[in-house]
Each structure stands twice: as structure tokens, then as C-alpha cells.
N, C-alpha and C positions, 0 to 999 in steps of 0.2 A: 570136341568142346561140349556138345550137347550131352554126351554120355557122362562127361565129368560133372556137369551141373546136376544131372540126375542122381549121381552118387552123393553130392554135397547137400542137395536140397533137404533130405530128411534131417541131416545134422543141423542145418540152419533153422528148420522149423522147431527142432527140439531146443535150440539155444534161444529162440526169440522170447519165450516167456521168462526164461532165466535172466536175459539181458534187460527185459522190461522191468522185472521186479528189482533188479540191481539198480536200474536208473531211478526207480521210485525212491529207493533209499539214498542213493548218492546225489540226486538232484538238489535237495535242500542244502547238503554240505557244499556242493559245487557253487550254488548260488551265493551261499554265505561266504565262501572263500574268495570268490571272484569279485563280488561287489565291493565298492570302497567302504572303508571303515568310517563310522561316525559315532559321535558320543551318544546321540539319541538312541541309535540302534543298540549300543552296548548297554545303556541304562535300561532299555526295554527288556533286553536279555537277562540282566541282573534281576529285574522285577519279576520276570517269569520264573527264574530260579527261586526267588523268595516265595512266590505263590505255590511252588511245588513242595516247599518244606512244610512239615506239619505245624499248624498253628503259627506259621511265620516265626522263625527263630529270632528271638529278641536281639541276639548278638548281630546276626546278619542284617536285620532291619536297621539297627543303630549305625552300622557301617554304611549301609546304603544311604541313609539320611545324611550322614556326614559328607559323603561324596557329592551328593546333590548340592549341598550348601557350598562346598568348596568349588563346585563347578559354576556357581552363580545362580542356581535354581532353588533359592530358598522357598519360594512359593510352592513349588512342587514337593519339596521336602515337608513343608507344613501340611499340605493336603494329604500326603502319604501317611504322616503320623496320625492324622485324624481318622484315617481308615483302618488303623490297626486294632486288633482285639485287645481287651483290657490287660492281658498278661504281658504284652509286648510294648504297650504304649508308654509307660513311665520311663523305661530305659531309652527308647527312641527319642522321646521329647527331651530328655536329659541331654542326649548327644546333639540334638538340634540346637539347643541353647548354647552348648559349649562350642559348637562349630560357628555359630553366629558371633560369639565372643572372639573366636580365633580370627575371623575375617574383619573384626572391628565394627560389626553391625550392632552396636551397643543399645541403640533405641529399641530395636526389635527383640534383642536378647532380654532386656530389662522387662519389656511387656510380657514376653512369654514366661519369664521367671516368676512374675506375679501370678499368672495363671497356673503355673506349675505347683504353687503352694497347695492347690486343691488335690493334688495327687496323694497327699498324705505321706506316710513313711513307706519306702520301698527299697529293695536291694538292687544295686546296679547289676547289669547282666554279665559283666566280666570282672566283678569284684565281689569277694565273699564277705567283706566287712560291711558294717553299717555306716551311716552318716553321709551317704552319697550326695544328697541334696545340699547339705551344709558345705561339703567340699566344693561343689559346683558354685555356690554363692560366694565362697572365699575368692574364687577365680574372678567372678563377676565384680565383686567389690574392689579387688585389686586393679582391674582394668578401668573401672569407673574412676577410681582415685587417680590413676595415671593420666586419664583424659581430663582431669579437673572437674568432674561431675560430682561435686561433694554431696549435694542433697540426695542424689540417687544412690550414692554409696551409703549414706546415712540410712536410707530406706532399706537397702539390702541387709545391712548389719542388724537393723531392727527385726527383719524377718528371721534372721538366724537366732537372735535373742528370744523372740516370741515362740520359736519352735521348741523351746525347752532346752536349748543348747546355747552355749557350750562353754567349756573352760577357756576357750580362746576368745570369747567376746570382748574381754577387757583389752586385749592386744589390738583388736580391730578398731575399737573406739580410740585408743591411744594413737594409732596411726592416722585416724581421721583428724584428731586434734592437731597433730603436727602438720598435716597437709592444709588444714583450715587456717592455721596461724600463718603458714608460709604464703597463703593466698590472700591474707588480709581479712579472712572471715572469722573474726574473733567471736562474734555472737554464736556461730555454729560450734566453734570450739568449746565455748562455755556450756552449751547444751550437751555436747558429747561427754564432757567431764562429769556431768551430773548423773550419767548412766552407769558409772563404775565406781568402785570403792576408792575413796581418796587415798588409801594407803599405797595404791599402785600407780599414783600419778605424780611422782616426785618432780620429774623434769617437765612433764606436760603442764602442770600447774604454774611453774615458773615461766614457761614459754608464754602462757596466756597473760600473766602479770606483766611480763616485759612488753608484750604487744599493746596492752592497755596503756602502759606508761608512754610508749612511743606515740600513742594517739592522744596524749595529754589528759588521760582519765585516771589520775592518781587515786582519787577517792574510790572510784569503782574498783580499781586494782586492789586497794586495801580491803574493801568490803569483801571482795571475792576471796582473797587470801585468808582473811579472818574466818570466813565460812569453811574453807578447806581445813584450817587448823581445828575448828570446832568439830568437824566431821571426824577427823583423825582422833581427837581427844576423847571420843566416845569409848575408846579402848584404853583409857587411862588406867594405870596400874595402882592408883591410890585405893586403899582399902579402909574399912571401918576399924578404928583402933580399939584395943581392949579398954575397959572403963578407966583403969588407973592411968594409962598413957594418955587417954583423951583428956582426963582431968588435968594432967601435967601440961599438955599443950595449951589448954584454955588458960591456965594460970600464967604461962609465959606470955600469952597474948594480952592478958590484963596488965601484966607488968610493963609490957612494951607500950601499951596505950597510956599508961600512967607516967610515961617518959622515964621509966627505970630500965633502960636498955641493958645496962651491965648486969643487973639481976636476972633479966630475961635470958641473956646470953649464957650466964652461968648455969641457970636451970636447964637450958637446952643442951649445953655441952655435957652436964652431969647425966642427963637422961640418956643421951646417945651413948656415952661411955659405959653407963651401967647396962644398957641393953646389949651392947657388944660383948661385954665381959661375962654376962650371965648366960650367953648362948654359945653353942658350938656350930661348926659347919653344918652339922646334921639338924640342929634344932632351930637355927635362925630363920626368920621369915624376912626375905628380902623385900617383899611388898610392904611389910610393916616398916622396915628401915627406910624405904623409899618415901612412904607417906609421912613419917616423922620429919625427914629432911624437908619435904615440901611444906608442911605445916609451919615448922619453925622459921623457914625462909620468908614466909609471908609477913612475918612480924619483926624480923631482925634486919639491920643494915646488911647489905651484900658483903662488904668487907669483913664484918664480924662473922657472918656465916661461913665465909671462905676460910677464915682463920680457924674456926671450930673444926671444919671438915679436915683441914690439914693435920690437926692434932689427934684425930681419932685413930685407934689401933685397928686398922683394917687389913693388915698384912696376912693374917692367918685365915681370912675368909676369901673365898674364890671371887665373889661378885659384889662384896660390900661397897668398895669404892665406887664402882660403876653405878650402883643403885643410889648411893648417897648423892653423887653428882647429878644423876637424872632427876632425883627429887628436888635438888637445889634449883635446877633449871625450871622445872615445872612450878616451883614456888615463886620464882621471879615472874613467870608468865601469869600466874594466878593474881599476883599483886599488881600487875600492870606496870612493872618497872622495866620498861623497854630498853632504856639506855644501858642499865646494868646487864640486861640479858644479852644485848648485842656485844657489849664489851667482853663478857665471859665467853660467848661463843666464838668470837673472833680472836681471842687470845690463845695462842698455842701452848696451853698449860695442862693438857691432858684431859680437859673436860669433854666428856662424851655428849653427843646430842641426845635429846629426849628420845626414848625408845620408839615412840609412834609418830613423832613430829619431826620431819626433816630439818636439820640445822639451818639449811639455806632459807627455808620458809620463815623461820623465826627471825633471822638476821634481816631479811628484806622487809618483813612486817615491822620490825623495830625501827628501821630507817623511815618507813612510810608513816608510822605513828608519830615520829618526831618531825614530820614534814620535810625530811631530807630526801627529796625525790631524786635529785641528781646523784647522790651517793648510792641510792638503791639501784639506779640504772647502771652506774659504773660497776657496782658489785656484780650485777647480772651479766654485764658484758664480759667480765673476766671469768665467769663460772664455766668450767669445761663441760658440765653436764648439759648445758643448753646447746651444745654443738654435737649432735649425735654421731656425725661422721668422725669428728675428732675423738670422741669417747671410744668408738669402736676401733679406730686405727690404733689408739694408744693401748687398748686392751689386746689387740692382735699383736702389736709389737712386743708386749710382755709375754704373750704366749709363744711367739717365735723364738724368744730367747731361751725359754724353758723347754721348748719342743722344736728342735731344729728340723724335724722331718715334716713340719707343716709347710707345704710347698707354697710358692707365691700364688699359684692358680687356686689352690684351696682357700688361702687367706683372702684373695680377692672375691671369691664366691661367697664366703661368709660375710664379708663387708657389704656386698651388694644386697644380700638377703636381709641383713640386719638393718639396713637403712632404706630399702626400697620395697621389699615384699610386705604385703599387708599384715602378715603375722609376725614378721621380723624374726629376730633371734633374741630371746629373753636375755637382758643384760646380766641377770644373775649368773649366767654361765661364765662370764668373764671374771666375776668376783669369787666364784667358788673353786677356781682352779688352784689347788694348793698341793704341795708335797708330791708324793709319788703318784697321785691320781691325775696328773696333768693330762697324760695321753688319753686315759679312759674318759675323762670329762670332756675333752675337746672332741673326741670321736662321738660321744653321746650327743653333744651339741650339733655336730655335723649331721648325724642321722636324724635328729629331731627336726632340724631346719629343712632337710631334704624331703622328709616324709610329707610334710604339709604341701609342698610344691607338687610332688608326684601325684598324690591322691586328688589334688585340685585339677591336675591336668594342665597347668599353666604353660603355654607355649613360650611365653616371654622368659620364664624363669627356669625352664627345663635344663638348660646347660649348667646352671649352678648346682642343681640337684644331682646331676650325673657326675659332675666334677667332685663334689663332696663325698658321694658314695664310693667312687673309685678310690679316692684318697683314703677313706676309712677302711676299705677292704685291703689296700696295700699295707696299712698299718697292722694288719693281722688281728683286727679287733674282733670282739665277740660277734657271733653271727648276726647279720642284719637281713631283714626281708626286703629292704629297699631295692636291692638289685633285681629281684623277681618282679617287683612292682614297676620298676623302670622298664624292663623288657616288655611287659604286657602293655603299659601305657604307650611306649614308643611304637609298638606294632599297630595297635588299634587306632591311635591318634595321629599316626604319621609323623612322629617326632624323631629328630636325629641330632647328634652332636659328636664331634671327634672323640670325646672321652668315653663314648659308648663302646668304641673299639677296645679301649683299655679295660673297661669293666668286663667285657666278654672274655678277653684274654686271661684275666686273673681269676675268673670264675671257673669252677669245675662244672662242665656241661651236664654231668650226670647227678650233680648234687644241687643244682640250681633250677628251680621251677621256671619254666618259660624261657630257658636259654635260647632255644631255637627261634622263639619269637623275637628275642633281641637281635639275633643274627638276621632274621627276616626284615627287621626295621632298618638295618644297615643296607640290605639289598634293595629294599623298596625306595630308599632315598636315591637310588641310581648308582650307588657305590658297590657295583657288582664285584669288582676285583678285590676290594677290601673285604667283602663278605667271604669270598672264596679263600682268601689268604687266612682269615681267622679260622675258617672251617678246617683248612689243611693243618694249621698249627695246633688244633685242639687235640688233647690226648685221646679222646674218644668222641664218637658222635652219638647223641641221644637217639633213642628209637621213637620218642614221642615228638609230636608237633613238627614232623618233617614236612607235612603238607603246608603248614604255616610258612615255612621257609620257601617252598616252591611258589606259594602265592605272593610272598614278598619279592621273590626274584622276578616273577612275571611283571609286577608293577615297576620294578627297576628297569626292566627291558623297555617298558613304555617311556620311562623318564629319559632313556637314551634315544628315543625315537624309533625303536624297533617294535612298532605296534602290532604288526601281523604276527610276529613270533610271540609277542607277549600274550596276545589273545588266544593263540593256539595252546600255549602252556596253561593259561587260566581255564580254558574249557576242558582240559584233560585232568584237572584236579578232581579227586574222587568224592570230596565232601561238598555239599551245596553251600555250606557256610563260607568255606574258603573260596569257592567259585564266585560267590557274590562279592566277597571282599576284593578279590582281584579284578573282576570285571567292572565293578563300580568305580574303583580307583583308576583303572585304565581309562574308563569313560571320562572321568573328571580331568585326567591329563590331556585327553583329546580335546575336551572343551576349552581348556586353558590355551590350547594352541589353535583354537578356532576351527576345529575339524568336527 
């Protein structure tokens, strides 16, 4: 025995330092593997990974901040953002605000959004386009309106307007008007309407008038409607007449004042007849024709002017009849002959409404001018335009008849966005759908509506955006970038929807940027089998972003409660950015489960 030990001892002495060195390397791993997992420890590990990255990767920092907020540690997230270098701070604070909106912490999100204005213009860390802050404020305004916080939503919309943007500001104010009226806040609705061009407030103006009438404020309703009409009339098409025509109009006015109406009417008809016969389609001035009709109408009885218009030879001119009718209506308005104006507009005789003044405004104003408040209210009650949901449903019903491939799911998504999302779906889309362009127009509408939701990162509206994008791609429409934006947003923001699977299956993995991130989003929602099935069915597997999929899969394992396995997979990821993404989200899941 002793001899055997003598032979083994040199080997043991030789192995001792090797074993010792091995233990030095293995001991931290053993301690880490054997001790219980905790969210705090994993957050510290993710923070350490962030510190190891050069200048703290903005993407990784943003993900870390989001995870802290969703784990209930908003104070830690705020402190971390304050510690970041200038290049990483705008994006991280952007995501801090968005995560606070996600969890419904609107007070804090609103406060930070005000401070965020000092950041100036910046580019988001995972978006190549501009307008990141405006998109974030769309989301904040939408959630504030949904929560009934109208004044705060007004403030956010003003921030967007004051930043020099955007073409979408009128839609934001219009949505605020509708919500204010529904909440009985008519004064706020009136203030909002003053911020936008009256041309684009057809229905909203009538909603405010209706609300004022319900509050028994008929004179205030009339005054407001009159102001709106004057604002629109600034774009009146009346022009300065040539000297000879101006002299003729003044002569007709003198004859009418001298109670020689027949002579005035004869002069007016001869002038209009002569003007039409001495011009062709190429030489005629429709603005001059419009002005002549308006000026003559101011001095002639309505029945006389209508008889003159019916006898004019307008058939060979493309727009003569329309402009003459428009001039006739504006002439009645100028003369203050409201009863005639209402009668003409309500009579289905082919009279078109004034080009810049909605027919409904003039009819309601006419009733109110005559003191017929009950008739005005009855007319408003029967006006379809004042029921947005009804208007949208009727528009969609017409679309479905001409476009049978518009699925119920897509139709419902359009309706919800049109009536609930802060930017809505412009009603012009419904009225421009004609002829062979039906499919292209509806697809464009779907992409337009989905895009604003995606870039805003709205968790509440994400399903509608995915549904519309999947439908438009199934239609074989012209290439859209919405699918790539959806994949990226779903991965970074932790969003999911069943239609995301459909979108992935109909996309070409090698022709779609961020396809693997979309697949990762399915996995990180805990739908591992679905992700694997989509991957197996794919015609090919992209060589890029495979680490994103592994990071998403690790988070999905955590959602299934397989935390140890999830952490091991996260730690084996080769890139620090994805290790932070996985570890921080796993830590957040642990925190949600009280671990």
C-alpha cells in the first residue's frame, strides 16, 4: 500500500495546481448555477453586460430600461437613464416613456414627456426614420384620450404642433373634438376646432353645434356656425369682373332697386347667355361665371334666378352648370335669404353645395337664423355624418360589395382604427374608392392606417395593424415595409398577436428585413411550438438575426417557467446586445412571478 502511494504521490502533486486552477475558473460558474435564480441578480448581470459594451449600446440600454419598468422598477429605470452618456440617453428615455404608457402609468409618462421635449430632434436607436418623438406622443395622446384625460391630451397635441409637425395634427385635434363632445366638454371642443382649418371640420363643427343646442344655447350655436362659415368663405371663388361685366351687374342691381325686376332679370339672362355663347370649353372662365351668378342672385328673386339658370345652354361645357349653381347658392347666402337657401339645398333638384361651405352647415344655419331650433335639431339627429361608426360601417359595407376579399377581420380592424385610434382613418379613403382602383385604394388605406400604429408602438392597437398588414400582403399588393416594421416592433417591444404568424408564413424570409425578429417575437411570447412550426415551414432560413431568434426563444422558455434553461441559453448568446435583451426580459418575468 505504501509503495502504491509512493508511486501515485508525484502524480497527485502534479495534478494539484491544475485542479486548483480549474476550480478557480469553475467555482463562479458552479456558484451561479447552484444558487437560486432571482430577478435582482439577473438584472445586475444584464447591467454588467451593458457596462462591458462600448459606450453602452443604445439598443441594449433601451431594452434594459423597458424590462425594469415592466418589472415594476420604474425608479431604477429612471435613475439608470440619468446615468447614461448623451448618445444613449434619448433612445433610452424614449423607451422609458413608452414603457410607462404600456403599464398605464400616464401621470409619470406625461411628466417625462414634457421633460423629453428638451432632447431636441433625435433618431431612435432601432428605427432609421425620423419623427420618433412625434410617434411616441401619438401613442401618449391616444392613451390619454382613452383614459378621459382631455386637457393632458390637448397639451400633448400642442407639443406635437409646436415642434413644427405635422400633417397629422388636424386629425389629432378632430379626434379630441369628438371625445370632448362625447364627454360634455363643449368649451374644450370649441378651442380645439380653432386650431385647425375649418375646411377639414365638416362633421366636428356640426357635432359642436348639436351639443350647444342640447344645452339650450341656440344663439351661441348660431354664432359659432356663422364664424365657421366665414372662415371657410375666405376661400371663396368669386373674382373681380371685367369692367364691362361689372357695369352690367351694377345696372341690373339699379333696376332691381327701382323695382324693375323683369328688366333686371332680362339683363341678367342676356348677359349669361351671351357669355356662354361667346366662349368655348377652352376659353371660358368658370370663376367669372360663378361670380356673375352670385352677383345677379343677390338682386333677383330666387324663383326668377332659378328659371334663368334652367334656360342657360350649359350642356357643351363640362362644369358650367355646377359653377352657376354654386354661384346661385353663394348669392343667396350673401343676400341673407336663408329661407330660400334652405329650400334650395334641401330640394333634390341637382343643386350642388357651395364648393367650400358644407351643405349641412348652411341648412342648419338657415334654420337657426329663422329661429327654428327644433327643426335644426331634428335635421342634425337624422344626419348620418354625425354618427362616425355608422358612417364607417356604411362605407365598409360598400367596400365589401366591391371587394369581396376584404375579410371580416380586416374590416373590423379598419372600423376600430377609424373610430378609436387617435389618427383614425381619413374618411376620404371611403369616398375615393371608385372603378378598378378599389383594391389598390383599400390596400393603401390599410397600410396607411397600420403604419401610424406601428411606428407609435401602440400596444392597444397592435393587433389591428398586424391584421391589416397581413390582409394587404395576402392581396398581393405592391410591396409594403409595414411587415418589417412590425417584426422589429414586436421583438423590441414584446408585442404579439395571432395574425403575426400569418404574416410570417406569407413573407419570404430572405426578402423581408427582420423576419427572424418577427419569429423571435412569437417565441418570446411563450409560443415556442408555433415559432418552431413556422420555422420548419419556411422555404429557407435567413442567415441574419439568428441570435435574435435564440434570444426570443430564451425569453419564451422563461414564460413557460423553464428559467434555468432560459438563463443558460441567454448566457450563451455571442452578442452582448442580445444577452442583455434576453437576461433583462427573463429577469422581468421572474419579478412578475415574485422571484
